A tleap script that builds the chain and sets N, CA, C and O, in Angstrom:
source leaprc.protein.ff14SB
mol = sequence {
  NMET PRO THR VAL SER GLN ALA GLN ALA MET
  ALA GLY ALA LEU ASP THR LEU GLN LEU ASP
  GLY ARG TRP ALA GLU PHE VAL SER LEU SER
  GLU ALA ALA GLU ALA ASP PRO ASP PRO GLN
  ALA TYR ARG LYS VAL PRO GLY GLN GLY SER
  TYR PRO ALA SER LEU ARG LYS ARG GLU LEU
  ARG THR GLU ALA PHE GLU GLU ILE ARG THR
  ILE ARG ASN THR LEU ASP ASP PHE LYS SER
  ILE LEU SER GLU LEU SER PRO GLY GLY ASP
  ALA LEU GLN GLN ARG ALA PRO PRO PHE ASP
  VAL ARG LEU LEU ALA CARG
}
set mol.1.N position { -7.150 5.319 -17.354 }
set mol.1.CA position { -5.395 5.366 -17.151 }
set mol.1.C position { -5.696 6.782 -16.185 }
set mol.1.O position { -6.636 7.506 -16.512 }
set mol.2.N position { -4.881 7.119 -15.032 }
set mol.2.CA position { -4.804 8.119 -14.124 }
set mol.2.C position { -4.041 9.265 -14.886 }
set mol.2.O position { -3.219 9.120 -15.790 }
set mol.3.N position { -4.401 10.205 -14.435 }
set mol.3.CA position { -3.796 11.440 -15.173 }
set mol.3.C position { -2.542 11.556 -14.392 }
set mol.3.O position { -2.339 10.928 -13.353 }
set mol.4.N position { -1.670 12.426 -14.962 }
set mol.4.CA position { -0.236 12.748 -13.921 }
set mol.4.C position { -0.545 13.176 -12.769 }
set mol.4.O position { 0.243 12.818 -11.894 }
set mol.5.N position { -1.459 13.857 -12.411 }
set mol.5.CA position { -1.571 14.504 -11.095 }
set mol.5.C position { -1.999 13.151 -10.102 }
set mol.5.O position { -1.321 12.814 -9.131 }
set mol.6.N position { -3.050 12.564 -10.470 }
set mol.6.CA position { -3.530 11.473 -9.928 }
set mol.6.C position { -2.485 10.283 -9.938 }
set mol.6.O position { -2.659 9.416 -9.082 }
set mol.7.N position { -1.508 10.155 -10.736 }
set mol.7.CA position { -0.234 9.354 -10.433 }
set mol.7.C position { 0.499 9.783 -9.229 }
set mol.7.O position { 0.872 9.046 -8.316 }
set mol.8.N position { 0.654 10.977 -9.321 }
set mol.8.CA position { 1.517 11.760 -8.384 }
set mol.8.C position { 1.112 11.351 -7.087 }
set mol.8.O position { 1.852 10.754 -6.305 }
set mol.9.N position { -0.190 11.706 -6.835 }
set mol.9.CA position { -1.100 11.709 -5.595 }
set mol.9.C position { -0.669 10.409 -5.118 }
set mol.9.O position { -0.201 10.323 -3.982 }
set mol.10.N position { -0.788 9.271 -5.945 }
set mol.10.CA position { -0.925 7.908 -5.723 }
set mol.10.C position { 0.637 7.615 -5.365 }
set mol.10.O position { 0.780 7.090 -4.261 }
set mol.11.N position { 1.603 7.810 -5.956 }
set mol.11.CA position { 3.046 7.630 -5.657 }
set mol.11.C position { 3.179 8.377 -4.198 }
set mol.11.O position { 3.496 7.729 -3.201 }
set mol.12.N position { 2.930 9.690 -4.151 }
set mol.12.CA position { 2.969 10.305 -2.698 }
set mol.12.C position { 2.271 9.491 -1.467 }
set mol.12.O position { 2.815 9.354 -0.371 }
set mol.13.N position { 1.238 9.073 -1.739 }
set mol.13.CA position { 0.478 8.260 -0.722 }
set mol.13.C position { 1.093 7.393 -0.279 }
set mol.13.O position { 1.279 7.313 0.935 }
set mol.14.N position { 1.703 6.277 -1.370 }
set mol.14.CA position { 2.673 5.064 -1.106 }
set mol.14.C position { 3.766 5.461 -0.422 }
set mol.14.O position { 3.992 4.920 0.661 }
set mol.15.N position { 4.534 6.344 -0.858 }
set mol.15.CA position { 5.729 6.760 -0.026 }
set mol.15.C position { 5.449 6.956 1.323 }
set mol.15.O position { 6.167 6.499 2.213 }
set mol.16.N position { 4.061 7.858 1.599 }
set mol.16.CA position { 3.839 8.325 2.984 }
set mol.16.C position { 3.536 7.061 3.606 }
set mol.16.O position { 4.134 6.895 4.670 }
set mol.17.N position { 2.844 6.204 3.277 }
set mol.17.CA position { 2.409 4.890 4.051 }
set mol.17.C position { 3.723 3.877 4.285 }
set mol.17.O position { 3.861 3.084 5.216 }
set mol.18.N position { 4.538 4.095 3.310 }
set mol.18.CA position { 5.701 3.495 3.797 }
set mol.18.C position { 6.772 4.090 4.826 }
set mol.18.O position { 7.507 3.398 5.530 }
set mol.19.N position { 6.745 5.226 4.801 }
set mol.19.CA position { 7.476 6.018 5.858 }
set mol.19.C position { 6.438 5.985 7.086 }
set mol.19.O position { 6.911 5.756 8.200 }
set mol.20.N position { 5.757 6.090 7.023 }
set mol.20.CA position { 4.557 6.371 8.260 }
set mol.20.C position { 4.587 5.417 9.206 }
set mol.20.O position { 3.801 4.500 8.964 }
set mol.21.N position { 5.143 5.312 10.089 }
set mol.21.CA position { 5.100 4.128 11.369 }
set mol.21.C position { 3.648 3.435 11.588 }
set mol.21.O position { 3.512 2.271 11.966 }
set mol.22.N position { 2.614 4.300 11.302 }
set mol.22.CA position { 1.337 3.982 11.926 }
set mol.22.C position { 0.785 2.821 10.875 }
set mol.22.O position { -0.168 2.119 11.212 }
set mol.23.N position { 1.343 2.676 9.757 }
set mol.23.CA position { 1.054 1.815 8.789 }
set mol.23.C position { 1.217 0.478 9.055 }
set mol.23.O position { 2.345 0.203 9.464 }
set mol.24.N position { 0.334 -0.584 8.938 }
set mol.24.CA position { 0.811 -1.750 9.152 }
set mol.24.C position { 1.739 -2.681 7.929 }
set mol.24.O position { 1.410 -2.575 6.748 }
set mol.25.N position { 2.575 -3.326 8.220 }
set mol.25.CA position { 3.669 -3.841 7.429 }
set mol.25.C position { 3.367 -5.478 7.249 }
set mol.25.O position { 3.460 -6.396 8.064 }
set mol.26.N position { 2.996 -5.460 5.941 }
set mol.26.CA position { 2.738 -6.840 5.677 }
set mol.26.C position { 3.855 -7.769 5.457 }
set mol.26.O position { 4.824 -7.409 4.787 }
set mol.27.N position { 3.783 -8.932 5.974 }
set mol.27.CA position { 4.877 -10.142 5.850 }
set mol.27.C position { 4.456 -11.487 5.361 }
set mol.27.O position { 3.267 -11.761 5.525 }
set mol.28.N position { 5.228 -12.383 4.783 }
set mol.28.CA position { 4.617 -13.565 4.391 }
set mol.28.C position { 4.758 -14.394 5.667 }
set mol.28.O position { 5.414 -14.050 6.650 }
set mol.29.N position { 4.079 -15.504 5.537 }
set mol.29.CA position { 4.088 -16.415 6.796 }
set mol.29.C position { 5.242 -16.706 7.330 }
set mol.29.O position { 5.416 -16.568 8.541 }
set mol.30.N position { 6.435 -17.259 6.312 }
set mol.30.CA position { 7.559 -17.734 6.797 }
set mol.30.C position { 8.374 -16.534 7.225 }
set mol.30.O position { 9.392 -16.724 7.891 }
set mol.31.N position { 8.006 -15.342 6.898 }
set mol.31.CA position { 8.873 -14.093 7.752 }
set mol.31.C position { 8.608 -14.063 8.893 }
set mol.31.O position { 9.519 -13.911 9.707 }
set mol.32.N position { 7.084 -14.221 9.372 }
set mol.32.CA position { 6.742 -14.010 10.315 }
set mol.32.C position { 7.129 -15.205 11.603 }
set mol.32.O position { 7.384 -14.973 12.785 }
set mol.33.N position { 7.070 -16.361 10.976 }
set mol.33.CA position { 7.308 -17.654 11.568 }
set mol.33.C position { 8.957 -17.374 12.183 }
set mol.33.O position { 9.272 -17.765 13.307 }
set mol.34.N position { 9.867 -16.693 11.328 }
set mol.34.CA position { 10.912 -16.556 11.333 }
set mol.34.C position { 11.568 -15.257 12.458 }
set mol.34.O position { 12.706 -15.236 12.927 }
set mol.35.N position { 10.649 -14.412 12.653 }
set mol.35.CA position { 10.950 -13.443 13.439 }
set mol.35.C position { 11.148 -13.715 14.758 }
set mol.35.O position { 10.667 -14.744 15.233 }
set mol.36.N position { 11.804 -12.929 15.455 }
set mol.36.CA position { 11.819 -12.949 17.154 }
set mol.36.C position { 10.448 -12.669 17.515 }
set mol.36.O position { 9.763 -11.850 16.904 }
set mol.37.N position { 9.973 -13.458 18.673 }
set mol.37.CA position { 8.799 -13.308 19.251 }
set mol.37.C position { 8.896 -11.977 20.128 }
set mol.37.O position { 9.960 -11.703 20.681 }
set mol.38.N position { 7.839 -11.200 20.245 }
set mol.38.CA position { 7.855 -10.009 20.968 }
set mol.38.C position { 7.880 -10.464 22.544 }
set mol.38.O position { 7.044 -11.293 22.903 }
set mol.39.N position { 8.741 -9.984 23.414 }
set mol.39.CA position { 8.693 -10.570 24.782 }
set mol.39.C position { 7.704 -10.060 25.536 }
set mol.39.O position { 7.363 -10.605 26.586 }
set mol.40.N position { 7.109 -8.896 25.048 }
set mol.40.CA position { 5.745 -8.442 25.908 }
set mol.40.C position { 4.561 -9.352 25.185 }
set mol.40.O position { 3.549 -9.139 25.853 }
set mol.41.N position { 4.340 -9.997 24.433 }
set mol.41.CA position { 3.387 -10.644 23.798 }
set mol.41.C position { 2.876 -11.699 24.857 }
set mol.41.O position { 1.665 -11.817 25.042 }
set mol.42.N position { 3.803 -12.480 25.564 }
set mol.42.CA position { 3.618 -13.535 26.406 }
set mol.42.C position { 2.739 -13.216 27.599 }
set mol.42.O position { 3.324 -13.198 28.682 }
set mol.43.N position { 1.573 -12.988 27.596 }
set mol.43.CA position { 0.404 -12.731 28.265 }
set mol.43.C position { -0.455 -13.514 28.498 }
set mol.43.O position { -0.421 -14.349 27.595 }
set mol.44.N position { -1.350 -13.781 29.307 }
set mol.44.CA position { -2.634 -14.630 29.441 }
set mol.44.C position { -3.373 -13.900 28.643 }
set mol.44.O position { -3.359 -12.669 28.640 }
set mol.45.N position { -4.178 -14.725 27.797 }
set mol.45.CA position { -4.910 -14.469 26.970 }
set mol.45.C position { -6.387 -14.514 27.625 }
set mol.45.O position { -6.704 -15.539 28.228 }
set mol.46.N position { -7.508 -13.201 27.509 }
set mol.46.CA position { -8.642 -13.430 28.257 }
set mol.46.C position { -9.585 -14.335 27.440 }
set mol.46.O position { -9.489 -14.425 26.216 }
set mol.47.N position { -10.603 -15.074 28.252 }
set mol.47.CA position { -11.346 -15.846 27.575 }
set mol.47.C position { -12.322 -15.283 26.598 }
set mol.47.O position { -12.460 -14.062 26.665 }
set mol.48.N position { -13.023 -15.914 25.710 }
set mol.48.CA position { -13.667 -15.254 24.382 }
set mol.48.C position { -14.906 -14.532 25.091 }
set mol.48.O position { -15.026 -13.395 24.634 }
set mol.49.N position { -15.745 -14.794 25.943 }
set mol.49.CA position { -16.544 -14.447 26.969 }
set mol.49.C position { -16.065 -12.700 27.499 }
set mol.49.O position { -16.907 -11.805 27.578 }
set mol.50.N position { -14.856 -12.532 27.755 }
set mol.50.CA position { -14.576 -11.201 28.283 }
set mol.50.C position { -14.505 -10.114 26.863 }
set mol.50.O position { -14.192 -8.954 27.133 }
set mol.51.N position { -14.727 -10.375 25.671 }
set mol.51.CA position { -14.489 -9.663 24.700 }
set mol.51.C position { -15.688 -9.028 24.466 }
set mol.51.O position { -16.611 -9.781 24.155 }
set mol.52.N position { -16.021 -7.403 24.555 }
set mol.52.CA position { -17.386 -6.872 24.447 }
set mol.52.C position { -17.964 -7.194 23.082 }
set mol.52.O position { -17.295 -7.252 22.050 }
set mol.53.N position { -19.213 -7.389 23.171 }
set mol.53.CA position { -19.967 -7.802 21.843 }
set mol.53.C position { -19.832 -6.431 20.841 }
set mol.53.O position { -19.581 -6.415 19.636 }
set mol.54.N position { -20.046 -5.465 21.614 }
set mol.54.CA position { -20.039 -4.254 20.534 }
set mol.54.C position { -18.759 -3.929 19.874 }
set mol.54.O position { -18.800 -3.297 18.819 }
set mol.55.N position { -17.644 -4.286 20.369 }
set mol.55.CA position { -16.560 -4.541 19.410 }
set mol.55.C position { -16.388 -5.604 18.487 }
set mol.55.O position { -15.812 -5.465 17.409 }
set mol.56.N position { -16.913 -6.733 18.925 }
set mol.56.CA position { -16.876 -7.884 17.906 }
set mol.56.C position { -17.929 -7.672 16.934 }
set mol.56.O position { -17.997 -8.493 16.020 }
set mol.57.N position { -18.793 -6.683 16.966 }
set mol.57.CA position { -19.640 -6.414 15.588 }
set mol.57.C position { -18.857 -5.441 14.862 }
set mol.57.O position { -19.123 -5.451 13.660 }
set mol.58.N position { -18.032 -4.655 15.185 }
set mol.58.CA position { -17.305 -3.743 14.378 }
set mol.58.C position { -16.227 -4.400 14.003 }
set mol.58.O position { -15.533 -3.552 13.443 }
set mol.59.N position { -15.499 -5.742 13.975 }
set mol.59.CA position { -14.455 -6.357 13.599 }
set mol.59.C position { -14.567 -6.275 12.094 }
set mol.59.O position { -15.679 -6.081 11.603 }
set mol.60.N position { -13.687 -6.385 11.458 }
set mol.60.CA position { -13.469 -6.389 9.947 }
set mol.60.C position { -13.642 -7.808 9.551 }
set mol.60.O position { -13.157 -8.624 10.334 }
set mol.61.N position { -14.246 -8.274 8.476 }
set mol.61.CA position { -14.471 -9.438 7.868 }
set mol.61.C position { -13.148 -10.110 7.380 }
set mol.61.O position { -12.204 -9.370 7.106 }
set mol.62.N position { -13.028 -11.328 7.264 }
set mol.62.CA position { -11.655 -11.741 6.530 }
set mol.62.C position { -11.845 -11.312 5.196 }
set mol.62.O position { -10.813 -11.052 4.577 }
set mol.63.N position { -12.969 -11.172 4.586 }
set mol.63.CA position { -12.814 -10.757 3.122 }
set mol.63.C position { -12.168 -9.476 2.983 }
set mol.63.O position { -11.574 -9.159 1.952 }
set mol.64.N position { -12.288 -8.588 4.193 }
set mol.64.CA position { -11.675 -7.128 4.108 }
set mol.64.C position { -10.136 -7.147 4.133 }
set mol.64.O position { -9.438 -6.259 3.643 }
set mol.65.N position { -9.634 -8.361 4.817 }
set mol.65.CA position { -8.343 -8.308 4.817 }
set mol.65.C position { -7.780 -8.980 3.555 }
set mol.65.O position { -6.623 -8.763 3.196 }
set mol.66.N position { -8.623 -9.811 2.876 }
set mol.66.CA position { -8.152 -10.227 1.515 }
set mol.66.C position { -8.197 -9.117 0.440 }
set mol.66.O position { -7.395 -9.093 -0.494 }
set mol.67.N position { -9.207 -8.169 0.622 }
set mol.67.CA position { -9.027 -7.143 -0.246 }
set mol.67.C position { -8.053 -6.182 0.009 }
set mol.67.O position { -7.621 -5.414 -0.851 }
set mol.68.N position { -7.673 -6.210 1.254 }
set mol.68.CA position { -6.602 -5.278 1.574 }
set mol.68.C position { -5.238 -5.774 0.894 }
set mol.68.O position { -4.421 -4.956 0.471 }
set mol.69.N position { -5.061 -6.988 0.821 }
set mol.69.CA position { -4.029 -7.585 0.296 }
set mol.69.C position { -3.754 -7.499 -1.022 }
set mol.69.O position { -2.604 -7.379 -1.445 }
set mol.70.N position { -5.058 -7.566 -1.954 }
set mol.70.CA position { -5.079 -7.575 -3.312 }
set mol.70.C position { -4.716 -5.989 -3.709 }
set mol.70.O position { -4.043 -5.708 -4.701 }
set mol.71.N position { -5.239 -5.044 -2.827 }
set mol.71.CA position { -5.155 -3.739 -3.235 }
set mol.71.C position { -3.568 -3.407 -3.180 }
set mol.71.O position { -2.907 -2.882 -4.076 }
set mol.72.N position { -3.131 -3.832 -1.935 }
set mol.72.CA position { -1.601 -3.713 -1.659 }
set mol.72.C position { -0.566 -4.341 -2.682 }
set mol.72.O position { 0.503 -3.778 -2.915 }
set mol.73.N position { -0.965 -5.634 -3.333 }
set mol.73.CA position { -0.493 -6.136 -4.289 }
set mol.73.C position { -0.550 -5.292 -5.576 }
set mol.73.O position { 0.512 -5.015 -6.134 }
set mol.74.N position { -1.820 -4.833 -6.124 }
set mol.74.CA position { -2.009 -4.030 -7.056 }
set mol.74.C position { -1.268 -2.614 -7.058 }
set mol.74.O position { -0.904 -2.171 -8.147 }
set mol.75.N position { -1.006 -1.822 -5.794 }
set mol.75.CA position { -0.288 -0.735 -5.619 }
set mol.75.C position { 1.147 -1.062 -5.962 }
set mol.75.O position { 1.822 -0.254 -6.600 }
set mol.76.N position { 1.674 -2.323 -5.526 }
set mol.76.CA position { 2.954 -2.571 -5.845 }
set mol.76.C position { 3.229 -2.700 -7.013 }
set mol.76.O position { 4.288 -2.170 -7.351 }
set mol.77.N position { 2.389 -3.464 -8.141 }
set mol.77.CA position { 2.496 -3.597 -9.162 }
set mol.77.C position { 2.890 -2.293 -9.654 }
set mol.77.O position { 3.980 -2.021 -10.157 }
set mol.78.N position { 1.630 -1.280 -9.415 }
set mol.78.CA position { 1.857 -0.012 -10.052 }
set mol.78.C position { 3.071 0.746 -9.586 }
set mol.78.O position { 3.501 1.597 -10.365 }
set mol.79.N position { 3.616 0.595 -8.581 }
set mol.79.CA position { 4.704 1.240 -8.252 }
set mol.79.C position { 5.975 0.731 -8.973 }
set mol.79.O position { 6.901 1.454 -9.340 }
set mol.80.N position { 5.894 -0.664 -9.132 }
set mol.80.CA position { 7.136 -1.030 -9.904 }
set mol.80.C position { 7.167 -0.771 -11.253 }
set mol.80.O position { 8.229 -0.661 -11.865 }
set mol.81.N position { 5.676 -0.624 -11.960 }
set mol.81.CA position { 5.447 -0.043 -13.201 }
set mol.81.C position { 6.205 1.346 -13.564 }
set mol.81.O position { 6.997 1.529 -14.489 }
set mol.82.N position { 5.765 2.249 -12.619 }
set mol.82.CA position { 6.156 3.663 -12.593 }
set mol.82.C position { 7.586 3.752 -12.464 }
set mol.82.O position { 8.213 4.640 -13.042 }
set mol.83.N position { 8.217 2.762 -11.639 }
set mol.83.CA position { 9.667 3.083 -11.563 }
set mol.83.C position { 10.310 2.709 -12.778 }
set mol.83.O position { 11.251 3.418 -13.132 }
set mol.84.N position { 9.938 1.580 -13.602 }
set mol.84.CA position { 10.440 1.051 -14.783 }
set mol.84.C position { 10.135 2.068 -16.027 }
set mol.84.O position { 10.704 1.879 -17.101 }
set mol.85.N position { 9.337 3.016 -15.874 }
set mol.85.CA position { 8.895 3.948 -16.797 }
set mol.85.C position { 9.972 5.092 -17.455 }
set mol.85.O position { 9.950 5.769 -18.483 }
set mol.86.N position { 11.012 4.939 -16.220 }
set mol.86.CA position { 12.035 6.069 -16.873 }
set mol.86.C position { 13.500 5.610 -16.320 }
set mol.86.O position { 13.438 4.908 -15.311 }
set mol.87.N position { 14.811 5.892 -16.817 }
set mol.87.CA position { 15.906 5.471 -16.517 }
set mol.87.C position { 16.160 5.922 -15.299 }
set mol.87.O position { 16.790 5.102 -14.631 }
set mol.88.N position { 15.889 7.009 -14.701 }
set mol.88.CA position { 16.052 7.550 -13.277 }
set mol.88.C position { 15.252 6.780 -12.325 }
set mol.88.O position { 15.567 6.873 -11.139 }
set mol.89.N position { 14.209 5.989 -12.676 }
set mol.89.CA position { 13.181 5.475 -11.939 }
set mol.89.C position { 12.468 6.326 -11.261 }
set mol.89.O position { 12.146 5.954 -10.132 }
set mol.90.N position { 12.029 7.635 -11.696 }
set mol.90.CA position { 11.312 8.380 -11.037 }
set mol.90.C position { 10.047 8.756 -12.322 }
set mol.90.O position { 10.017 9.985 -12.377 }
set mol.91.N position { 9.310 8.333 -13.057 }
set mol.91.CA position { 8.531 8.562 -14.068 }
set mol.91.C position { 7.611 9.541 -13.498 }
set mol.91.O position { 7.175 10.265 -14.393 }
set mol.92.N position { 7.178 9.820 -12.408 }
set mol.92.CA position { 6.258 10.721 -12.055 }
set mol.92.C position { 6.731 12.247 -12.088 }
set mol.92.O position { 6.017 13.214 -12.357 }
set mol.93.N position { 8.038 12.255 -11.770 }
set mol.93.CA position { 8.586 13.274 -11.823 }
set mol.93.C position { 9.097 14.159 -13.242 }
set mol.93.O position { 9.549 15.302 -13.313 }
set mol.94.N position { 8.885 13.353 -14.104 }
set mol.94.CA position { 9.078 13.665 -15.657 }
set mol.94.C position { 8.050 14.509 -16.230 }
set mol.94.O position { 6.975 14.515 -15.630 }
set mol.95.N position { 8.158 15.206 -17.243 }
set mol.95.CA position { 7.166 16.177 -17.847 }
set mol.95.C position { 7.199 15.852 -19.300 }
set mol.95.O position { 8.255 15.771 -19.926 }
set mol.96.N position { 6.144 15.687 -19.769 }
set mol.96.CA position { 6.301 15.731 -21.177 }
set mol.96.C position { 6.466 17.280 -21.798 }
set mol.96.O position { 6.070 18.287 -21.211 }
set mol.97.N position { 7.016 17.268 -22.877 }
set mol.97.CA position { 7.452 18.611 -23.256 }
set mol.97.C position { 5.876 19.398 -23.784 }
set mol.97.O position { 4.890 18.663 -23.833 }
set mol.98.N position { 5.735 20.744 -24.124 }
set mol.98.CA position { 4.549 21.122 -24.471 }
set mol.98.C position { 4.110 20.707 -25.786 }
set mol.98.O position { 4.847 20.588 -26.765 }
set mol.99.N position { 3.034 20.523 -25.753 }
set mol.99.CA position { 2.489 20.100 -27.509 }
set mol.99.C position { 2.459 21.267 -28.432 }
set mol.99.O position { 1.795 22.273 -28.186 }
set mol.100.N position { 3.053 21.145 -29.300 }
set mol.100.CA position { 3.101 22.030 -30.517 }
set mol.100.C position { 1.900 21.967 -31.531 }
set mol.100.O position { 1.913 21.013 -32.308 }
set mol.101.N position { 0.904 22.830 -31.614 }
set mol.101.CA position { -0.544 22.627 -32.333 }
set mol.101.C position { 0.133 22.835 -33.661 }
set mol.101.O position { -0.689 22.551 -34.532 }
set mol.102.N position { 1.270 23.207 -34.189 }
set mol.102.CA position { 1.620 23.314 -35.524 }
set mol.102.C position { 1.889 22.003 -36.016 }
set mol.102.O position { 2.018 21.918 -37.237 }
set mol.103.N position { 1.992 21.068 -35.410 }
set mol.103.CA position { 2.292 19.520 -35.705 }
set mol.103.C position { 1.022 19.184 -36.237 }
set mol.103.O position { 1.072 18.583 -37.310 }
set mol.104.N position { 0.004 19.389 -35.816 }
set mol.104.CA position { -1.141 19.124 -36.510 }
set mol.104.C position { -1.552 19.508 -37.755 }
set mol.104.O position { -2.362 18.848 -38.406 }
set mol.105.N position { -0.996 20.651 -38.183 }
set mol.105.CA position { -1.115 21.311 -39.490 }
set mol.105.C position { -0.149 20.564 -40.698 }
set mol.105.O position { -0.135 20.905 -41.881 }
set mol.106.N position { 0.515 19.646 -40.192 }
set mol.106.CA position { 1.284 18.970 -41.237 }
set mol.106.C position { 0.724 17.852 -41.885 }
set mol.106.O position { 1.355 17.270 -42.766 }
savepdb mol mol.pdb
quit
């Protein structure tokens, strides 16, 4: 179980990733099929031989993308759990009251 500060850091990172335009947005195949095509994408694709071998060696494996999807789904689940923990939907901002050690003496 993460500490409160770790959970806050993870939630902050999620917010940053969602707001930051540099992060890839994942969509379902049906959403991608329904999307309007990019007019600048209609270009001639160079042949396979023109792609530098040095870059081909640095490409991510298919498994890496599957891991990214799994991590994203886990983070989405984590975020939804955190949002359900409090009536205001902001569990990370809530603080527990200070613990009174006198309660242990009872």
